[in-house]
C-alpha positions, 0 to 999 in steps of 0.5 A, spaced: 408 553 720 403 547 722 396 548 724 396 546 732 390 542 733 385 545 729 386 552 732 388 555 725 381 553 723 378 556 729 381 562 727 379 563 720 372 560 721 371 565 727 373 571 723 369 570 717 363 568 722 365 575 726 364 579 719 357 576 717 355 577 724 357 585 724 354 585 717 347 583 720 348 587 727 350 593 722 343 592 718 339 591 725 342 597 729 340 601 723 333 599 723 333 600 730 335 607 730 331 609 724 325 606 728 327 609 735 329 616 732 325 617 726 330 618 721 336 615 718 343 614 722 348 619 720 352 617 714 358 621 716 358 623 724 363 628 723 359 632 719 358 639 722 350 638 719 350 632 724 348 634 732 354 632 737 349 628 741 346 624 735 353 623 732 356 621 739 349 616 740 350 613 733 358 612 735 356 609 742 351 604 739 355 602 733 361 601 737 358 597 743 354 593 738 359 591 733 364 589 739 359 585 743 357 581 736 364 580 734 366 577 742 360 573 742 361 570 734 368 568 735 367 565 742 362 561 740 366 558 734 372 557 738 368 554 743 365 549 738 372 548 734 378 549 738 381 544 741 381 542 749 386 546 752 385 543 759 385 535 761 383 532 767 389 531 771 388 523 771 390 524 763 397 528 764 403 523 763 407 522 770 
């Protein structure tokens, strides 16, 4: 299948950017959790040794943080690389 106006490149670069952003976000969330709570985040939230509140807190923080980061990274790449999808009416053929 042919690359349609650079859309494939934008998707690939967006995916790589999202992975890099997720790595940085995970490190930042771990550091923030450690400074706020005073201990490392749970390595295994399903473990019965971890309190339910701590496990749910870490799940919510990482879930929201990672998804927000992914959306922002992919949108930024697509904004820079994806082709213009809308044109002025004057440019459309009659």
